[in-house]
C-alpha angles and dihedrals in degrees: 000000000000090000091049091051091051091050091052090048091053091047092051092048091052091051090054091063087072088062110053093190093067095057096088118102091234094063091038090057095041100046102033120008102047096045090048091052089056091069120079102204138053090240093059091042089056092052091047092052092051092046094050093045088057090047092054091049095048096045098047092089091059096051115112095021111142113220124193110228107212124207104253127217110278094193137246090085092285112164101177139026137189118244107233104172140001117217093188138042135204109294096026119128117233135188131210113286091014114137114258104174146335120244130186127215126189087273112036148344117267129193114222116213131198123259093199145050110237149082126303108243102169138015114202101196138044124220113288092019121125115252120200123225111248094022126107115279100177139350116235126195101219129229115234095266099035099089096052104086093175094063112099123187118214111209117198124208113282113242104154114101092220090061091051090052091051096049095045089063090065098072116199091014093147096043117109108241140134122251090253091055092047090050089050090050091052092050092053093038093239125158104226090212088068093055120088107227116219096185128097113305089003095302113172111236131194088255089058091054091050092048090049091052091047092051090047092053091049090054090052093048095047108130117250114238106254122235112258111254132174112228120222119254107270118238118262111269125189108240116247120224111267111247118241114263115252112228112246117249113228112242121238110259116252112260115234113234115259117229106238098203143006118277127206123195133168121261107244144159118005094000090055089053090051091054091054097043097044092047089054091044094056089062089065117089103229130209115210127209128180134191143152126236129204102222096176092121092047091053089052093048093049092052089051096052097037093091091049091051093049090051087058091048094252128131106216125197132167092273098080090057091045092049092048091049089051091054093049091051091048089058087064095041105034093167088076088059094056139096135217131214123250094270092042091238099123133038124206120202109213119224094199122067101219100174116194127209118204111232129194103219134168087258092055134258113346129175110202115177137219107234124229097358090172088070099042132090121230090257092050090051090050092051092051091047089053090054094047092048093049092049091044092055092048096043093243101121110135133218091259091056094053102043136066098041118160103181132014140210128194116205098203088159091074087072095041109266124130101196137026138161104233121210118230115246108225132262086026117087104211143032136178132212119207123208126210119279111254131190105232137162115260136168121252125214090279092052092251118141113248137174112257136180105231128192125184122216130196122195130196122191136179100260091200090077106006118078121212092240091055092053091048094050091048090050092049092053091046089048092052091055092053097042091049108022093183088072088069088069090063094061100037115116 
């Protein structure tokens, strides 16, 4: 059987000479050697050799074909995106599902992956240019088997020791990373498996490599604990008169650069989305409602549970309590958790409470939302808020985080304001703006002055379907939950 296998191997190798594109060691390893190593008997090796010889023969006609890879629809009716970063260049080899570039719509950043195995032959857009959905993004020269979507390879478990030796040489093979990051890891001789990826699904980013190198340098430069020694008693020295201190001279303030000429640039990305949404919002007749809440008991509760939250690895603020109180009030007034169509002819009551929180990020105003708040505990809401805030600061919020909201809150108080008139985000029908918590004097029930923690709230509602009385009753219930947090226990399910 061993002699027969060698004969088949020689026959296959001779047939490859008729197809010049299969002579490289890369394709030899990929299409013959590795699959053969995955079989643990000569009989299976013989069958694998015959199968792959047929595959090489059938796919030869497809080799060299250049396929235009069009930008597919990324949802939400988006027709164009801005190219933010290329992970490949002309001449690079890519595999299926390997990242090609990152694009940004008016809602979120999306990573585009390859559908084919092959070589990049043309890139249609530069960084910061606008790419159109349905139009070519890159041209890829296909490998022989790349254009046959029906072909499925069945990979059996690897048991041969030679296969294990071969795969262990490719360190970080199963780690998600772009070609640029892998090249960077090779240059610095880093095993990607040792790097903690902070990208989506654990993807290793360039920043993660740099952080790994920085941490490595810090470990090398850590000071060695000195050996304890007892210094000799210093000789007696006559003290010298202390010189008079010289008054410090105030430095001249740094001058801010003056812009020499006007500059015009296109409105793109998040700001372009704001133009569209705010223009639509101003067609809605709003109803405003304003009130103040004494959150002294909430401040006390938060201080009591803060240590418990930290023990669970959660940073807890007042927002998780406020969001949960909002959800409980929405259960009693579901019309505030609804949406209307463009002509305001139909109203849809939403089952899920996907409560959005407006965030001021370096990309602009974003409103990610916490999904299904009605089913979450306060700690679970806090954990999800931590994730959204971290991703928002690093520009990694995904499409799922930014879509599907049913009700919104704007925490203007985190910047310092006490009052704002929030703008409704269509197709939602209501939004609230929260002011900062202030310590102010107030009268108690016995008309004695007391110290109170006061927060102002401003509501805006779509007056086409929301009556003022409904908004006021909702606000009163929400206010009662925050002024006496124990009441929330009575309505929890």
